[in-house]
N, C-alpha and C positions, 0 to 999 in steps of 0.2 A: 589379334593379328588378322590382316585381310587374307582373302583366299580367292582363287579363281572360281567363279560361279557359272562360267560358260560351259557349253556341251563338250564332253571329253572327245567325242568323235570329230567334232569340228576342229579341235586342236590338232588332231592327227592329220586331218585333211589339209589344214593350213600348212603344216610342215611337209606334207607329201609323203609320209611314211607312218607306219604303225609305231606308236609310242607306248603301247600296252598300258593304257591308263584305266581300262575298265575290266581288268582281270580276265575271267573266263570268256567273256564276250569277244575279246580280242583274238582268241584262239579258235573261235567258231565261225561258221558261215554268216552269222548275223552281223559280223563286223562291217561297219559302214565303208571301210577302205576296200572291201571286196567288190562293192558295186558303185561307190561314188568316190573316186580317188581325186576328183578335181577340188581345188580350194573352194571354200564357201563363197557364194556370190558370183562364181564364174560359170556361166552356162556353157553348153557344148559348142556354141557358135561364137562365143566371145573370145577375141584374141587376147592372149596373155601378154601383159606389158613386159617390156625388157627389164630385167632385174639389174639394178645399180649395185655397185660395190657395197654401199652402205646397207642395202636391203639384204644382200647375201650374208653380211656379217651379223645383222640383226636377227635374221631367221635362224642362224646357227646357234646364237645365244639363247633365243627363245626356245628352241628345240631342247637344248640341254636343261634349261630351267624347268620345262614342262615334264621332261622324263623323270627328273628327281623330285619334282613337286616343291620347289623352293621359290620364295618371293624374290623380287628384284634386290631388295636391301640385303637379304641373306646371300644372294649370289655375288653381289659386289664384295661382301665381306670375305667370302671364299676366294674370290679373285685376288683380293689384297693379301690374304694369307699365302696363296700360291706364289705370289711375286716375292714374298720374303723367304721362300724355301729354295734350297739349292736345286739345280737341274733345270729342266724345261718347264716353263710356267704352265703351259697348257696341260701337260701330263700331270703335274702336281695338282692342278685344279680338279681334274677328273678323278684322281685317287682320293682327294679329300671328300668329294661328293659320294664316292663309292663306299667310304668308310662310315657314312652316316648310319645311325642305329636303325632307323626305319627301312633304309635301303637293304641292309644286311638281313633283316627279318624277311623281307620280300624275296631276296636272292636265295635264302635257305629253304624257301617253299613253305614258310609259316603263314603266308598271306597270299592272296591271289593278285594283289596289286600293291603298289607303294602307298597308295591312299589308305587301303585297308590296314597295311602294316603300321602306318602312322597312327591310325585310330586305335589299334591294339596297344601300342606303346603308351599313348596318352591316357587310355583307360586303365592302365596299370596291370596289364595281363602278364608282363614280362619282367625279368630281373637279370642283372648283369653281375656275374661273379657272386651270385647268391644274395645280392642286394637289389631292392626295388629301384627301378629307374623309369621315369615317364617323360623323358626328353627325347623326341624324335631326332633332333639335330646332333645329339651326342656322337662324338667321333670315337669309335672303338679302336682299341690297340691290339696288336698281335698277342694271342693267347687268351683274350677275353672270351668268357663262356656266357652265352645267352640261353636262358631257360624259361619255360612257362611256369608261373607260380602254381604251387600245389593246388590251391583252391579254385583255380581258373581253368584247369586242364580239360574238364568236361566240355566247356564252352568252345575251346580252341581246337579240340581233337578233330571235329568235322572238317574244319578249314584245312588242317594239315593233311588229312586223308585225301581231300579233294585235289591237293597239289602234289601228291606223291609222284606223279609222272613227270614233273618238271625236273630238268637237269640241275644239279647243285654244282656251283663253281668249284674248281679245284682248291681255291684258297679257303674254303669253308669245310668243316668236318661236321656232318649232321648225324644225330642219333634220334631218329623219329620215335622210337619206342620210349626213350627217356624224355622226349620233347625238349631237346636242347641242341645247340650247335656251337661250334667254336671257330673264331677267326684265327686260322692257322698262320697265315702270312698276309702281308699287304700285297694286293694284286698290282700287276703292271698294266699299261694301257692295252697291250695285245690281249691279255687275259680277260679284261673287262668286256671287250668285243662289241662296243657300241660305235655306230657310224657317226661320230661327232668330230668335226674338224676343229679341234681346239685352237689351232693357229688363228682361225677367223675370229674366235671369241676374244683372244688376246689382242688382236688388232682392233676389235670393236672398242675395247676399254682403253686402248692406247691413243685414241683420237685426240 
């Protein structure tokens, strides 16, 4: 599967806000958004072009894709699934993305970024309900318990300790000592707390 090979900081600057793609660096003064908030290629004297409606829709879609680290084909599949579900399509899309295995590992503070969480899942460090699982795109259900494999705990312990200060969402119940967490309930859009205009994404795919 293909992947984005461009600079992570450039992606944040392109979207005009922090997407927290580089873990600890995003929370420090070293973050490029602290000193260079202009999009790549735009100098201080260059006049920004007027944004068209298409560009507004595209940028919102790209922002969501980059935050969750999914490819275009995957994102289209999530969009198609969201349309099949009852309720508001944009909200259903965001909830599907939030329930991804790698995203929940990051949200629980078991990784410093979603990319690192994806790597941990692929490398087989975690299990769901006591069974090994190495599929980052797996959608977890309410009540699912994620834990670090017994033989991998010494490798992951340092990462978990480094992220102890991060706030854990209310829909997750974390036990740092036992190195596990549980998806207590499916979050709603307000609880997710990301500034993503999902209506623009729905309009982009409705063209």
